[in-house]
C-alpha positions in Angstrom: 0.0 0.0 0.0 1.4 3.4 -1.0 1.7 6.4 1.2 -0.3 9.2 -0.4 -0.9 11.5 2.5 1.4 13.7 4.5 0.7 15.2 8.0 3.0 18.2 8.4 3.5 19.9 11.7 3.7 23.6 11.2 7.4 24.3 10.5 8.6 27.3 12.5 10.7 28.5 9.5 8.1 27.7 6.8 8.8 30.9 4.9 12.6 30.7 4.9 13.7 30.5 1.3 15.7 27.6 0.0 16.9 28.0 -3.6 14.2 30.6 -4.1 11.2 28.7 -2.7 9.8 28.7 0.9 10.8 25.7 3.0 7.2 24.5 3.3 6.6 24.6 -0.4 9.9 22.8 -1.0 8.9 20.1 1.5 5.6 19.7 -0.2 7.3 19.4 -3.6 9.6 16.7 -2.3 6.5 14.8 -1.0 4.7 15.2 -4.3 7.7 13.8 -6.2 7.5 10.6 -4.2 3.8 10.1 -4.8 2.2 12.0 -1.9 -0.9 13.8 -3.2 -2.7 15.0 -0.1 -1.5 17.2 2.7 -2.7 18.0 6.1 -0.9 20.8 7.9 -1.3 21.1 11.6 -1.5 24.8 12.6 -3.3 27.1 14.9 -5.8 29.4 13.2 -3.6 32.4 13.8 -0.7 30.7 11.8 -2.7 29.7 8.7 -2.5 32.8 6.6 1.3 33.0 6.9 1.5 29.3 6.1 -0.6 29.7 3.0 1.9 32.3 1.7 4.6 29.7 2.4 2.9 27.0 0.3 3.7 28.7 -3.0 2.2 26.5 -5.8 0.1 24.5 -3.3 -1.6 27.7 -1.8 -5.0 27.1 -3.4 -4.8 23.3 -3.9 -7.9 21.4 -2.8 -5.5 18.6 -1.7 -4.2 20.7 1.2 -6.1 21.0 4.4 -5.3 22.6 7.8 -6.0 20.6 10.9 -5.7 21.5 14.6 -4.6 18.1 15.8 -3.6 14.6 14.8 -7.0 13.3 16.0 -8.7 15.7 13.5 -6.5 14.2 10.7 -7.3 10.6 11.7 -11.0 11.5 11.6 -10.6 12.8 8.0 -8.6 9.9 6.6 -10.0 6.5 5.6 -9.1 3.9 8.2 -6.9 1.9 5.8 -4.9 4.9 4.4 -1.3 5.4 5.3 0.4 8.8 5.9 3.8 10.1 6.7 4.2 12.5 9.6 6.7 15.2 9.2 7.9 17.5 11.9 10.6 20.2 11.9 12.3 22.4 9.4 13.3 19.7 7.0 15.1 20.3 3.8 15.3 16.8 2.3 15.7 15.2 -1.1 13.1 13.0 -2.7 15.6 10.1 -2.5 15.8 10.5 1.2 12.1 10.5 1.7 11.8 7.5 -0.7 14.3 5.6 1.5 12.4 6.4 4.7 9.1 5.2 3.2 10.8 2.0 1.8 12.3 1.3 5.2 9.0 1.7 6.9 7.3 -0.5 4.3 9.9 -3.2 5.0 9.3 -3.0 8.8 5.5 -3.2 8.4 5.9 -6.8 7.2 7.9 -7.8 10.3 5.9 -9.8 12.9 5.6 -8.3 16.3 5.6 -4.6 15.2 2.6 -2.4 15.6 1.3 -2.6 12.1 -1.9 -0.7 12.9 -0.3 2.7 13.1 -1.3 4.9 10.2 0.6 8.0 10.7 
């Protein structure tokens, strides 16, 4: 099963530019390049306008939603859907994220691990 959803904790430096793009937009682009199509961004109401500005090309996407908590995300997702949870001011390459997702997929098939965690 593929990971098509990302839960992003509001990065404190979301608007910092990295090669001409805000950190948050760059992170979302990396996710998109590995097959993630839907984004949930955890943020307080007061932070959301500034974060929208940091989303660049994703600013008006219907695939991006703000949530107040992980519980709100889990209520919005189908029970069988998988997601990747991202926290911090990460500047990563698609190859690094692919590697993390592949490592997780390999561990999901190991007996004794909690295979019911979705995010």
